[in-house]
N, C-alpha and C positions, 0 to 999 in steps of 0.2 A: 233050601240047603242044608245039608244034616250035618251038625256042629261036632260030631264025632270023626266026621271023615277031613276036618281039617287038619292041617298039620299041627304038631305041638311046638310052642316056643318057650323058652327060659329067659329069664330077666338079663342074663349074659349075653344073649342071642339079640339086644336090641342096642347092638351099638349102631351109629348112626354117621353117615359122610357129612362133610360141610353145606352141603344142600339140605341136610334135615334127613334124608333117604335113609331105610334102614339096610345097614351091610351085613349084620350077622346070618350066618347059614339059615337058622330058624326062623329069622325073620321073613328072610326072602321067601322061605319056604311056604309059610303063612301065607304072604302075599299072592303066591303062584295060585296055592289052593283056593283063595277065594277069586282069584280074577279066571281061572277054568273052569268054573262053577257055570252050566249054561244058564240062561233065563229064563225061567219059568214062561210057558204060554200065556197070553193076555186074559185067556179065558179060564186059567186055573186058578182057585182061589189060596191064599196064602194065610197061613196062621198068623197072627200076631205075636208079636216076642212078649214075654212076660213082662207085668208092670212091675216094678220093685216094690215090695211092700213098705207102706209108710209113706210113699212118693206120691202126692198126688199129681194131676195133671197140671194145675194151677202151680203148686210148685216147681214141677219139670219145667214150665215157661219161666218161673222167674230164676231159675238156675240159669236157663239160657240166655238170660239177657245180662247175667253179673259175669262179673272177671274174677276169678281165683287165683292166686297164685301160691305156688307152697301145696302142703297137701290140705287140699279142702273137704268141707262137709260134701255128702253124708259120706265120704269114703272112709273115714280115718279121723285123726289129729285134726285139730285147729289149721287155719291158713295162716299164711304170714301177712299176706295182701288179700283184700277183698274189695269189690267195688259194684255198686249196682246204679240205679237213676238217682236215689235219693244219697247215699254218702260214698265216700271212700276211706278206708282204713290201712293202716301199715301197723302191724304189730313186731317189736322186738321183745328181747327178755327185759326190757326196763320200762319200755314205754309204748304209748299208742299214740300214732299220727292221723287226725282225723280232719277231713274235707267234708262239709256239707255242700253238696251239688245242688240240691233240690229243697228248699226248705218249706215247700209244699206237699213234699210226698208224705204218704201215709206212715205213721207212726211203726207199722209193721214193718216196713222197708228198712227203716232204721235198726229195729231190733233183730231182722235176717242178717245184717252185715255184721253187728256185734257179736252175734252168736257162731258165725262162721269165723272168727277169730277167736273164738274159745271162751267167750264172756257171757253171760246169762244177765240180758239186759232188760231191763223194763224203761219203755221209751214212751215218754207223755208230750203231746202238744200243748204248751201253755200260751195264753195271750200275753202279749209285749207290746210296749210303744213300738212306734214303726222303726227306730234304730237299731232295735234287738231282734228283728224279724230274721229268722235264720240261724241266728245265733245258737249254739249248743251250751247249756248249762247243767253243772255237773261235771263229771259222775260222781255220784256219792256210791261209795263201796259197802254194800251191806255184809256184817258177817265180822268174825275175827280176823284181824291183822297181825303179824308178827310184830314183837315188840320192838318199837324205835321207828318202825315204819308209817308211811301214811301216804297220802296221793296230792300233787302238786298239779295245778292247772293251768297252762300257759297257753291264752290266744295269740294267733300271730297273725300278721296282716302288714300292707294287704297282700291278697292272694288272688288266684283266678276263680276262685268258689265264694260261695255264699260267706263261709266262716271257714277259718282253718285255725288249728290249735295243737298242741301236744299234751297228752295226759300222762303224768309218769305214775306209775304204781309199783307195788312190790312184785319183784320176779315169780314169775309161775303164778300169779294171781290167776284162778278161773271162777271165783265166786259170783256173786249176785251184784250187779251195780243198777244204779237208778240215774237215768239219762233225761234231762227236758230239752226240747228243740220250740225255739220261740216262733210262733205263729202269730199274724196279723189278727187283733183284737176285734169284734164287732163296734160298732158305736155304741159308745156306754157302757162296753162291756169291762170290767175291773180288770185290771192287768193284775200278773201272777206278783206276788209281795215281792220285797227287794232282797228278803234271807233267800228266796227260793233262787232268784237270779244270780244272786251275789255278783251284781254289777255295779260300778261306781256310777252315781247318778249326782247330778247338778242340782243340789238342796237348796241353793242360796238365791236362785232365779227362777222364774217360770217364763220359756220360749225368748229368753234374752232380758226379761224384765226381772231387775233385781228386786227382791222381797226380802231378803234377811235384814233385821233390824228396821224396818219400816212399821209402821202402826198398821194395825187391823183395817182401819177406816182407808187409809192409803191405798192398800194391796185390794181389798174388797171391790173399789171403785174400779180399778185397771182389769182385774180380771172379768168383772162384769162386761165392761166395755168390749172384752175380747170373748166374750161369749161363754165363759165357763163359769161352772158351778163351784161350789166349795165345800169340803168335809173338815170339821173342826176338831182340834186336839188341844186340850187344856193342858198346858206345864206346869205342874206343882212341885213343891219340895215336900219330901216326908221329913217326919221327925227326927231321922237319922241322919239328913242333909242331903240323902240320894234323891233325884228328882225323877220324876214319872210323866208321862204324856196321855191321856186318857181321852178316847172320842167323846164328844159332848156335842149338843144342839147347838144353834147360835145363839139362842137365848144368855148361854153362858159366856160367851165370846164377847168382851167389851170393845168398842172403838180405838180407845187408846193402848189395847193391849200391844205388846211387842210381836212381832215374828219372828220365830227363831228359824224356820225352815219350811220348806214346801216340797212334796213329793208328788208324781203323778199316780193318779187313782184310775182314770179310765181317759177317752178321747176326750171328753166334755166335763171330766171334774179333775180337781187339785185339791190336796191335803194339806191344810195349814193347822203348824205346831205353833202355838203363840200362848203367851201367859202375862201377867202384870209385870209392871217395871221394879215391882217389891224382890222380885227374883233377881239376885245380883248379876246374874250370868246374862238374863235379857235386859238388866238395865244398861250393861258395857256395850250390848249390841247396840242399842240406841244409841250409844253415846259414839259409836263408831271404834270402839276399842277392841 
């Protein structure tokens, strides 16, 4: 088929009837021109259409599997909605709605979706406890924000996906963002830090066993019974009255020290923060105050 022989069509000719069929004169002429073209004999070779520069076959396959609503990549501005096998996004001028549909998907699939809605995202898969698998953490916006603006992050649930939430950010923001997606940690692999996931964690108990205010000897015996190992943090007071918790060896922690909190370190290890009852805060914990 010779492209030059096809009828020309203008944007205002692309009117459609209620069934979705083109009704404009130019559109009908284009369709008739295409349908009237004779099929090439089976033995006649055909030239392949040119491949758009910068669009690999793999990228083309990925685009075919994605849903784009609005003006989508790679044709122009950002899409208003985008979905692939990993995540679906909907962007307005004030917020981004996110639904993680496949937490096991490759990080590149998540980055592709953010790019489609106009955000330059770096996506990292991080090891987390089982209850955090599939959750999205962040995003952190990298770069200057207008004065008085910021980012709010609102998880929602329950929902039909692995995780749902809304991210509110300054209107028209198109800069870089950093996002983390929770993945299952390997046995013994350290979890991402609590500051990274910004997730509320029960630090007063371990798998339902209360540890806050108990002595190290009591807690150590129970965790050993459960097959858990311990990393110790010594809680001390500075000269100015402030407190500090530092990692130490087990020889620095006495049996009668008071446990203030416990945090998960890995699938088989717990971090205990403890110190002497000479610390007024810890002494009050022991009393149950």
